[in-house]
N, C-alpha and C positions, 0 to 999 in steps of 0.2 A: 725854298723854291714855292711861290705863290701860285693858285690858280689862275689864268686869266679871269677877264672881268664878267665877259660874255656868259663863260661856262655858269662862275657864282650866281649870276641873275637870272640862269635859265633853273638852276638848281635851289636857286632861294624859295624857301616855304614859309610861311608863319607857324607858329605853335598854334595845335588842333586841327590842321591838316591833317585828311586824313589819304593814305598814299596806300592804293588797290593795287594789289599785283594784275598785270592782264592774264599771266597762264595759271597761278596756283591758285589765287581769287584772296589772300590772304591779304587783311587790312591792317594797315598800321598809324597811329596817330601821334604825330611829330607831338613834342614835350619841348626842345628847344634844340638848337645849335651845340655842338661839340667841338667843332673846328671844321676846317678845310686847310687843304693842300693842291698840289697839282691836278690834281685829277678829280679831285669830286669834295664835296662836302659832308659828314658826319652828321646826324641827329640822334639825338635820343630821343626813342619813340616806346610806346607800348602796342603790344598785343596780346588781347585778353589782359590778364591782371601779371603778365609777363612784358618787366623794362628790357629791352633790347637797342644792339646799338645798329641802323640803319645808314648806308652809305651811299650815297647817289651820283651820276658821272652822265655826262652826253656820250661818254666814249664809250661804248660796249667792249673794245677791246683790251681797257683799260682795268673794265669791271672784271672782265675773262681771266685777264693774268694774274689780279687779286682772289680771286675766288680759285684759283687754282694751285697759290702759295696757301691758302690757307685747307685745303685738300692735303697737301703736302705735309703741313705743320702737325694735322691731323694722323698721317701714319708714322710719325715720330714718337713711338710707344712711351709713353714716358713723361713728353715734353709738354709744358704748359706756358712756354711763350707765349704763343697766339692766340686768341680769341677760336672760341669753337662756332665755326660754321653753320646759320639755319637756316638759310632762305635765299635764291636767287632768283632773282623774275625783272620785268622791266613795268613801267608806270608812263601813260599817256597822259599827257597833259599840253593840251591845245594845240592838240594834231602832232605833238612833237613826242618820241618814244624817248623817255628816260630810263636807262639801267641801274638797278641796285641793286645791292643784296644785304642781308642782317645777319646780325653775327652777336654772340653774347656780349653782354653789358658788361664790364669790369669795374666792379666800383672801387673806389681807394682813393689816395693822394699820389700824386707822381712822384718819382723817385728826389727827386731834390727836397719837395715839400715837406715829404718823408724822416727824410735824413735829418732836415731843420729841426722838426718837433722831436725826434728820438736820439740825437745825438750821432758823431761820425761814427760811433762804436758798431753800427750796425751796416756802414760799408762792408767789411770783409764779408757778413751774412752776405746780403744780397751781390755782389758781384761775383762772388763765387756758384750762386744758383745762376746767376744770368750765363757766366763762362762754361759752366755744365749743359744749358741749353743750347749756346750758339754750337759746341762742340757737337750735338745732337743735328744742330740746322746744317754744319758745312759737311757733315757725312752722307748727309742727304742731297748733296751737290747744290745749295745755297748759300748766299752771302746776303744780310739782312739789309745792307747798306744804309738806309737813313736809319742809324741808329742815334738817340738823343733820349734826355730826359723827357720830354714832354711825350714820348711814345712810351714811358715805362711806366706803369703802374704796380702798386704795394698794394696788393689783396692781401686778405686775413682778416682776423690772425686762424693760423699761423701764419707770418707774414710771407709774400710768395709775390715773385718781381713777374710780373706779366707785361706783355706788349699790346697795344691798342690800335697799330697803326703799320700792315706790310707792303704799304704801295712801295717802299724803295726795295723790296726784296729782291733779286735780283740772281738769274742762274751763274753757277762759276763759269771765269773765263770771259762774260758779255760787260761792257759797259756799266758802270752804277747807272740806273734811274732815275734817283731820286737824291739828293744831299741837302744835308746844310753844313753851311760854310764851316763854322768853327768845328765841327767833328769829320772834316773831309778831307785826308791826307794831302789833295792836291794842291789844297787853297793853300795850305802851310807848306808846299815844296817836298811834301816827304813821300813819294809815291803816286801811282797815278791814279786813273780812278776806273782801273778794271778790278770785274770782283772777285774778291781772293779773301782768303782766311783772315791776311793781316789787314785788310780794308778793316773790316770788322774789327778788329782788336786794337788797330788804331783808336775808333770812335772810343772803346771801353776806355783807352785810358786817358781820353778827353773828358769821355764824362765824370772818370775820378778827378780832374783838376778841376770841374764844372761844380762838383762837391762845394768846394773849397772858394771858386769865384763865381758865387748866384748871378752876377750880373755878366759875367763873361769879361774877357777883356778883349782889345783891339789887334790886330795884326800889325805889327811893323817890321822889322826885318823877317820874322818868318823863320821858319824852320826849327832845329833841336836847339838852335845855342837862346833864341827865345824863349822856348817851353820851357828848359829843364831851369834855369832860373824862379821857376814861378812854380815849379814843386815847393824847391828850398825853402821858400817865404812863408809858407805853411805848416806850422807845426802836426797839424793831421794828416799831410800829407804824405811826410818825411820816411815815418816806417814804409809807404807803398813806394819810394823813389825808385831803385831798383826795378821794381814792376813795372811801375809809369813808363822810365826811361824805355825799358825792352820794347815795351807796345807802339811808344812813337818812335822809335826808330827802326820798326819793322822786323827785329828781333827773334820773335817768337812764330813759331812754322806752326802752330796748332792752338785752341782756346785753350785744349786740356794739359797743353806743356804751361801757359799763362796760369790756368786754375794751379796747379800744383806750385808754383813757386808762391803764386800768391797765399795759399793754403801754408805756406815755408814759415812766411816774414808774419804771420797772426801769431798771436799768444792765444795759449789753448782756452781760457778762457775770457768773457770781456764783461765790461763793469753795466751797472745803467740798466739791469736787467735785458740785455741782448743777451741771444743762445749762443751755449758754448759752439765753439765751432770745433769739432773732431779733427784731429790729428792720426794720423796712421801712426800705428804701435811702433817704437824705433827700436829694434835690436841692438841690445849691447853685449859687449863680452862678459862686462863683467868682473868681480874681486877674482882670485886666486881661493877666497876661503869659499865665495858662495862656487866656484864652480868644483870646491873640493865634496861640498855639502852636496851636491846634485849627485856626483859622481857616487858617494855614498852611498847615498838613496836609491839610486837605480842599480847599485851591486844588493841592498838589503831586499828589492824587489824581486831579484830576480831570483834571488835565492829560496823565499816565499815560494817564488811560485816550481822550480823546481822541486821541492820538497815537497808541496801538495800532487805534483804529477807521482812523484815514487811512491808516495803512497794511494794513489789511484791504481798505479799498476801491479801491487803489492797486493792491492784486497781484489783485484779481477782475476791474478792467477790462483789465489786464495780458494775463492769462490769456485774456480774452473776444478780444481785439482778435490775439491769435498763433492762438488758433482759427479767427478767421474766414480770416486767411490763406492758414492752411492749407487751409481749404475751397475758398477760390477757385482756389490752386493743382491741387487734386485736379478 
């Protein structure tokens, strides 16, 4: 979704422009534009020696909403999905008040560029991270909404997937605020635009498709019957076919459920320098010989333990007896 021209014109500033907060008086020097969406423009800026991302909008309610989302992210212990919030203020320009907020500037390539550079073996590691963060977000009552590769940055090392735009994040049960058609289940005729866990998981499935189709593809018939053949046509997607299919079909009830199935299909180790994906140890019944050896070992251990306890008791009784005799003599 694109922002309207009047808003873009109002918030458009040239590199070198100094933005001074009306209330906190902090100054930010604009370096360049990073991007724009339906509700504002994001700039790379500098405050003292620190680079930051500054988003401005003439819609104060939109800024307040996004600030509340960033504050909610901060309460999700251990989650690094969204950027840290640094400042919230207003800037007066030509008699007009423009609201803005400042957040951590996350450096790194976006998800598609990272996978293109490093190879598809990194998909498993990064999507496991993403699903873990989404699980935490969902538990706190939020749905990300406008989930797409452009909003996902891989920082590091070590490689860590982060999000740079929370403008589409919506409380569960409400209508999705912002979306991009290719990643929207409503566009493909596979669900509503009501904010729930499965809305985000559909988008994750489409992002996985997007890694193999960087230029994306157009909708024809729509529905699952158009999307499933696209998975089969790409060798790098075939091992994820079941996971993507279930995400697009709305069969997962939670991000954690999808994450566990993704973990199950991944190999224990990935080539080309990608980190190993650790799987939970599997308990097996073992062979008859191994079970017999295990029982024999336990029996030996019990015998040793019993012998030690017996010796200890005899020693204690002997000591008490001699002490008694000694006391009688005295």
